[in-house]
N, C-alpha and C positions, 0 to 999 in steps of 0.2 A: 331472695328466697324467703318464704313465709314459715312461720312456726305453726305447730298444730294447736288446735283448741279442743275444748270438750266435745263440740259438735263433730269435729273430724274423727275423734276417737270413737264416738258412738256409731258413726257410719262404717268405720273399719270393723267394728264388732258385729254389725249387721251383715257385712260382706262375708267374713270368714268364721264368725262365731266368737263369742266373748272369751272362750277358752284358749283362743289362738291369737289374742292381742295382749301384749305384755308391756307394762310401763312401770313396774316396780324396780327399785334400784338394783337388786341382784340380777334380774333378767337383763336390764340395760347394760350392766357391767359385763355380763357374760358375752355380749355381742359388741363390745367396745374395742376389742383387739383381735388380731390374728397372729400369724407367726412372723410378722414384719417387725424387726428391731424390737424396741420397747415403747411402742406407741399405743395411745389410748384415746379414743374419741367416742363419746357416748351419744347414741341416738335418742330421739324423744320417745319412740315407741318401736317395739319389735312385733312384726306381723308374720304369721306363718300360714300362707294360703295352701290350698290343696289342688286347685285346678287353674287352668289358663283363664277361665271365665272370671274366677275370683281375682286373679292378678289384673285382668283387664279393668275390672271395676275399681280396683285400688289405684291403677295408673290414671284412670279418668278423673278420679277425685283429686289426686295429687297434681295432675297437670292443670286442672281448672284453678287450683288454689296456689300454684307455684311452690309446692312442698317437695323438697328433695327426697329422692328414693335411692337407697343403696342396696342393690341385690347382693345376696351372700349365699355361698354354698356351705362347705364344711369349715371354712375359716382356716385353711392350711396355706394360704397364699403368703408370699414374702415380699410383695411389692406394694402392699397397702391398698390393693384394688377393692377390698371388701370393707374398708374402714369408713364409717359414717362421719367424716370430718366436718360435714355441714349440718349434722344433727338429722332432723327429719325422720323418715320411716326407714327402718332396717327391714328389708323383705327377705326372709329366709325361705329357701326352697327345700328344707329338710323333710317336709311331709310329702313331697312329690318323689317318692322313692320306689316306684314300681318298674320292673322290666316288663314291658307290655307284650312283646312278641319276639321270639327267636325264630327266624325264617331260615330253616336248614337248606331248603331248596335254592334260595337266592343268596345265601350267605350274607344275611343282614340281621340286625337287631334293632328294635325300636324300644327306646327307654325314656323314662322321665329323668330330669336333671339331678335329682337328689339321691341317686343310686351310687353307693360307694364303688369306686373304680375296680377294686379287686373283686368285689362281689359280682360285678358284671363280667369280669374276665373269667372267673370261676364258673359262672353260669353257662357261658358259651363253650368253655373248655369241656364241660360235661357232654356237650354235643359233638365233640371232636373239632371245634372251631377255635379261632384265635383272634383276639383283639390285642395287637402288639403294644401300643403306647402304654408305658408303665412308669409314671413318675414315682420318685422315691417315697412319696406319701400315699401310694396307691391303696394302702390299707385303711386310710381315713378320708382321703379327698373324694369329692363328688365328681361324677362325669360331667356335670354341668359346668363346674369350675374349670375342668380340663378344656372344655370347649371355649370358655371365656379367655383362657390364657394361651390356647394353642399349645398345650403341654407336650413334652417330649418324653424324656427318660432314657435309660441306658440303651434300649433297643432301637432308638431312632436311627442309629447309624446304618442299620440294615433295612428297617421297615418303615422309616419315616415317622412323622409326628401326627398329632390328632387331625389336622386338616386333611391329611391323606386318606382318612377313613370316614369323614362326614359326608353323607349324601344329601341330607335334607334336614331342615329344622323348622319346628313350629316356634314362633316367637310372639311375644306381646310387645307392641311398640310403646314408646313413652306416652303416646296419646291414647292408648287403650285398644287399638285395633289388633286383632289376632290374624297372623298370616303364616303361610308356609313359604320358605325361601327358594325351594327347588323342586326336585322330583326324586323318587326312590329308584333311580337308575344309575348305571355306571358311567354313562356318557350323557352330557347335557350341554348343548351349545345354544340354549334358548335364552336370549337376553343377557343382561348383566348377571354375574355370579354373586348373588346376594348371600348365598350360603357361606362362601369363603370370606365374604366381607364380615359376616357376624363372627366367624371363628377368629378368636384372638382380639376381639373388640372390647374385651374386659367389661362387659355389661354396660357399656355406654350407649349402645344403639338400640338394644332391645333385651328382653328377658326370655331366655330359652326355656320352653316348657315341654317340648318333645324333641327327641334326637333320633335320627336314622343313621346307623353306622354300617359300613361294609365290613365283612369279616373275611378271614382266609383260613384254609385248612391248618390244623394244629401240627407243627413239626413233632415228630415222634421222639427225637433224642436231642440232648444238649450236652456239651462238654465244657468244662471250665478249668482255667489255669491261672495262677498268680505268678507274675514275674517281678522279682525285687531288683531294683536298680540302685547302684551306689552313687549315681550322679543324677541330679534333678533334670538337667537339660537333656541328658541322654534318654531318660524315660519319655520325655515329650517328643524327641526326635524319632524314637522307635515307632511311634504311632504312624507317621507318614511312611516309614519303611515297610510296614505291614501292608498298607494299601498299594504302594508302588509295586510290591511283589505279586499283586493280583488277588489278594485275600480280602474278603469282606466279612469280618466277624459279626455275629448277632449282637455283641456288646463289646465295647472297648473302653474301660473306665480307668481313670487316673486318680490315684489317692496319694497325696503327700504323706510322708511318714509321721509328721506331727499330728495330722488329723487321725491317722490310724492308731497312734498311741492313745489319743484322747478317747476315741470310740471304743477301743479294746478295753480300756480301764472302766468305762461306764458300763459295758456289758459283761465285764469280768470274763472276757474271751481270750483264750490262748491258742486259737486256731492258727493265727499267723504269728510266727516268731518276730518280735520287734527288737531289732538290734541297732546299735548306734552307727554301724557302717552303711545302713540302707537309707536312701533319701526319699524314695517313692516306689510305689507298686503300680503295675498295670494288671487289671483284671480283664482277661480275654475269654470270651465265650463264643462257641460256634454252635449252630443248631442245624437240623435237617432230618432226613429220613434214611440216610445210609451211614451207619455209624463207622464203617470202615473208611469211607471217604473222609468223614469228619476227623477221625484219628490221624489220617495222613496229613490233613490240613494243620492240625494242632502241632504235630511233630515238625512240620515244615516251618511253622511260625516260631516254635521254640528254637529251632536251629538258627533262624534269622536273628534271634535275640542274643545269640552267643557272640556276635560282633561287638556287643556292648559290655560294659563292666557291670555284671549282674551277680546276684547271689544264686542260691539253689531254686530252680523253678518248682513250684508246688502244683501238682495236679489234684483236683478234687476227686476223690475216689467214689463218692456216693452222694445221694441227694441231701443227706444231712450236712455234709461238708460244703456242698454248693449253697445250701440255705444259710449256713453260718457266714460264708464269705459275703453273700449278698446282704445279709443283715448288717454286717460291719459297714458296707458301703452305703446302704440306704439310710442308716441312722447317723451317719457322719455329721450331717447338718445339725441335728438335734444335740448331739454330743458337744460339738465345738461351741454352739450358742450357749450352752449351760455353763461353760467355763470362761465366757467373756467375749467370744467372737460374735458379737451381736449384729455387726454390719455385714450384709452379704450382697455381693455384686455378681451379676449373671453375664459374664463376658463371653464373647464368641468371636473367633477369628478363623480364617482358613487354616486347616489343621497343620499344614506344613510350617506355619508361623507360631505354633504353640511354644516352642523354646524361647522365642523372643518375648512373648507375652509373659510367661512365667518368670523369666529373668528380670523383666521390667517391674513386675509386681514386687519382687523381693527388693529391688533397688528403691522403689517408692517407700517401702516399709522402713528401710534404713534412713532415707532422706527425711521422713516425717515422724520417725520414732513410733511406729506401730508394728505389731506382729501380724502376719498374714499366713493363712493356710489355704492351699489350693486342692480342689478335687473336682471330679465331674466327668462329663461325657467326652473324653478326649477324641474318640472316634469321629465326632462331627465338629471338633474344634471348640466345644462349649465347656469352659472351665468356670466353676464357682469360686469366687475369691471371698474368703471370710476374714474380716478385719477385727482385731482386738486392740483398741486404742486405750491408753492408760486413763484418759479423761473424757473421751467422747464415746457415748454408747449408741447414739442415733445419728444417721446422716441427715434425716429429715429435719429441717429447720436449723441446721448447724452450718454456719458460713464457712468455718475452717475445714470441715470434712467435705463440704460441697466443692471447695477449691481443690482439695486433694483428689476427689473422684473425677472432677473435670479433667485434671491432668491425666488420670488413668484412661478416661474414655477418649480423650484426644489421641492417646497412644493407640488404643484399640481401633479407632477410626483410621489412623495412619497405616495400620496393618491390614486394612480391608475388612474390619469387623464392624460390629454394632453393639448397642448398649444393653440389649436383652435378647436372649435366645429362646427362653421358655418361661420365664417368670413374669413377663409382662412389664408394663411401664408404671401403671398405678400412680401413686404419689412419689415413690422413691426415685424412679428414673426420669420423671417428668422434667427436671431442670436441665437434662442433657439432650433433649430431643433436637435442639438446634445444632448439635454437633454432627448429627447424621442426616438431617433433612434441611433443605434450603427453605426460604420463606414461601416460595410458590407451593412446594409440597405440603408444608404445614397448613397453608391456607386451604388447600384442597381437602385435607383431612378435617379441618374445622368446619368447612362447608358441608361435608357429608354428615357430620354430627348435627348440624343445625337442621338439615332436611329431616333426619330421623327424630330429632328431639328439639323442636322449635323453642320450647320454654326452658331448655337446659336443666331438666330436673333429674334425669337418670344418671346416677353415678357421676354427677357433675364434679369438675375439679380433678378428675383422673385423666391421665394422658396429657390433657391441656388444662391451663388455668381457666377458672370461671371468668367469663367476660364481664 
């Protein structure tokens, strides 16, 4: 990999304008970290293009001179996917922040990648339409980053993840060509599905510059309840019980009591009574257009829960209470990180095996002397494990923690799961790819990367090591 020189900087300034090329220390520092552990990698320059054509010119320059490029959205990732660990150019999409068109007749939206996810959701909501994927960071993350990571969120259990809504993408290849990957249609059996290949590829195959998403009609109503459990394993067992009984909630979230205590204290919230006899809570939401049917479903689910050792079930009476409950859940990651749970793993197993996963996480903590809190999207088997080790704050580059996490992921694999559900691989999960993929599969993936990026300049070192 090459480093930048004065001539390269001058060309970048001509491409995007000198006001959008930054190489002062403060700017470089601002783009040297994201929400991943406590990692810091400084780029050589930060560039903020406005158009696909500008990105094309940047990529042609960097490809010609073997300069590494790291694409970045809002910097809310937790797997290190937007960290410029090789230096080079940090390419920010923050200026590409326009919603181009909301097509109410075809239930589609065309957007640029730098639009905040919640802004997009609210814009289509005003038209009576719904874009369901809603990661916890929806108020700050970019839709382009969601495409890169194939993000999910609480409502994935009913509505699916980002890949289920992407119809077509405009991307700039590492060599500078601008292409569309598909068509703005609901069915497409024409050739290889490049659109779905790009979704979840973590900015390693191309830079997304326009996104076509399908939408659905907005449900009129939603109901929310909180079920406190006195036993951790029973809380996770109850998840499978709900689905076996024929119910599909719009969200089914698991929050261990330690995480709830921490986030309640940070937000000074007293919405949920925190008592020592409670081990975990399930947040259960239903939505739809017939509130009477939804009430019947919620009452039936509540009755199912009485077979377990639970506390008093709490029903949210109004939108304010619903918002407060969701705030507690969505800010759990921020809260626990602030008090020392800096290492986060994005585990996923078949949901009926959640009790075994959570029990094993706790056993690992006792074995290796660390604290762990669990929370996440129990409805689809996706639990986030946050680790607070007395001496280790980063898993990246730490042999001892890597050994511990390898043990965790071998367990996850034995349960039929994998090493990342929605956070991506990036730098953090990269050492464990061999657990879930054989050599042939990894070779195929590396070969795909080489076809798209022959000089290995685009987000190099993510998912795979640099050759």
